Every structure is written in structure tokens, then in C-alpha cells.
C-alpha positions in Angstrom: 141.3 173.4 27.4 143.3 176.4 27.2 145.2 175.4 30.4 145.9 171.8 29.3 145.5 171.7 25.6 143.3 168.7 25.9 140.3 168.2 23.5 136.9 168.8 25.0 136.0 165.1 24.8 139.1 164.0 26.8 138.2 166.6 29.4 134.6 165.7 29.7 135.6 161.8 30.0 138.3 162.5 32.5 136.1 164.5 34.7 133.2 161.9 34.5 130.7 164.3 32.9 129.6 162.0 30.2 125.6 161.2 30.1 124.5 157.6 30.3 122.5 157.0 27.1 122.8 153.2 27.2 119.4 151.7 27.7 120.9 148.6 29.2 122.8 150.6 31.8 119.7 152.7 32.7 117.6 149.5 32.9 120.1 147.9 35.5 119.9 151.1 37.6 116.2 151.3 37.2 115.9 147.7 38.5 118.0 148.6 41.5 115.8 151.3 42.3 112.5 149.2 42.0 114.2 146.7 44.3 115.2 149.3 46.9 111.7 151.0 46.9 109.0 148.4 46.9 106.5 150.4 49.0 106.7 153.2 46.2 106.5 150.8 43.4 103.3 149.2 45.0 101.8 152.8 45.4 102.5 153.6 41.6 101.1 150.3 40.5 98.0 150.9 42.6 97.3 154.0 40.8 99.3 156.7 42.8 101.1 157.9 39.8 102.6 160.9 41.5 105.1 158.6 43.0 106.7 158.2 39.6 108.6 161.5 40.2 110.2 160.0 43.5 111.3 157.0 41.6 112.8 159.0 38.6 114.6 161.1 41.4 116.0 157.9 42.8 116.9 156.6 39.4 118.8 160.0 38.8 120.4 159.7 42.1 121.5 156.0 41.3 123.2 157.3 38.2 124.6 160.3 39.9 122.5 162.6 37.6 124.1 161.1 34.3 121.2 159.1 33.0 119.5 160.7 29.9 116.4 162.1 31.3 113.9 160.9 28.6 115.3 157.6 28.4 115.4 157.0 32.1 111.7 158.0 32.2 110.7 155.6 29.4 112.7 152.6 30.8 111.5 153.2 34.4 107.8 153.5 33.2 108.2 150.2 31.1 109.7 148.3 34.0 106.9 149.5 36.4 104.2 148.4 34.0 105.8 145.0 33.2 
């Protein structure tokens, strides 16, 4: 900010540091993760709930760490149960 005089919001957007808080965008990324990891999804649905952490990690990787964590967990769990 001091070097460029840009407002904080402009710097965050320019550097791609914004957080994804849009449920639709997270849902789309979660669907891709589910499609790419059918074995882990089957394990989760079969009762091996510890694999959920792996799937959340894949979702965060898919969104380059920008997904809002609690929303990502909620959306992924909803899709896995549905």
C-alpha cells in the first residue's frame, strides 16, 4: 500500500488473495472432487468417515486454498450424503 498507494481491496484482488465464499462456486468444485475420487467417496459412504479429511483437502487444493473452510466442509458433507 505504501509503495503503490493502492487501497487494500485492490491489492488483494490483484494478487488473487480473495476468499471463495460463494456456495455455488464451492459446490461446483466439490462436485469435481467427488468425480475425481470415487474410491474415497465410496469409502466415506461406507462408514469410513476419516476419509472426509482427505476429500476436504482435495477441495481446498481444487480451489487453491481459497474456499471458506467451514462452507467447504458443509457443502462437501451435504453432497456426500445426498
